[in-house]
N, C-alpha and C positions, 0 to 999 in steps of 0.2 A: 504494499499500500505505500503510494507517494503522498508527500506532503500535503498535496491540494486533496486527494481524497480525504485525509486525517481532518484537516480544517474542515470539511464539508460535513463529515460525521459529527465533529464537535461541536457545530454550529445547529446542526438539526435541534429543531424545537419540537419535544415530545410532550405526549400528554400529561407524562409524569411531571415533566419540568414545569408545566402549568399548573398542575395540580399543588406542586410544593410551594410554587411563587405565591400563589392564591393564598395559601395557609399561612406564610410569612406575612404577607400583608393584611389577612384576616387578622392575625394575633397581634401585628403592631397596631392596627387601628383600635383594637378593643382594648389595648393598654392604654394609648393615648387619649379615649374616651373616657376609660375608667379615671385615668389623672386628672382630667379636665374636670369631671363630675365631682371628683375628691375635693379639688381645690374650689369649687363654686357652689357645688349643691351638696349640702351635708346629708338631706334627708335618704337619697338613694345610693349614696356612693358606697355603703355596706352590701347591698344587693348586687350592685355594677362589679363589686371586688370578688363576691362569691362566684358570679356569672365568668369572670376574667380567669378564677382558679380552674375552674370547671371545663372551660375552653382550652386552656395550657395544656391539659391532659386530653380531653376528646379530641382536638382537631390533631395533632399529630397521630394520636391512635386511628383516626379515619384516613390519613393519608396513608399510614402503613398498611391497613386494610386494602385500600385501591390498589396500592403498589403490589400486594400479596394476591388480590384477585385478577389484577392484570398480567402478572407472571404465570398463573394457572390456566388463565382461559387462552392467551396467546402462546403458552409453552415456551417462552423466552426465560432464561435465567435473569432474574432480579436480585437485590440486595436482600431481600428478605427470605431468600431460600437458604 
């Protein structure tokens, strides 16, 4: 495989990358919203913090399940194997 083929393979956007980036953006947005709510609105900050803790565990777990299912359905080797 020459350098052009390697660059093309590395620059290919896969559905797994899209899901991973969506998870990162979702978690960051959730943390920022929770921080802003804690600073400006004292009443709902506790509920948002609990939601943030739950999402910190749930979102990566869902991404892992998606990656695992992707590997099983397509028959490709993934990091979850």
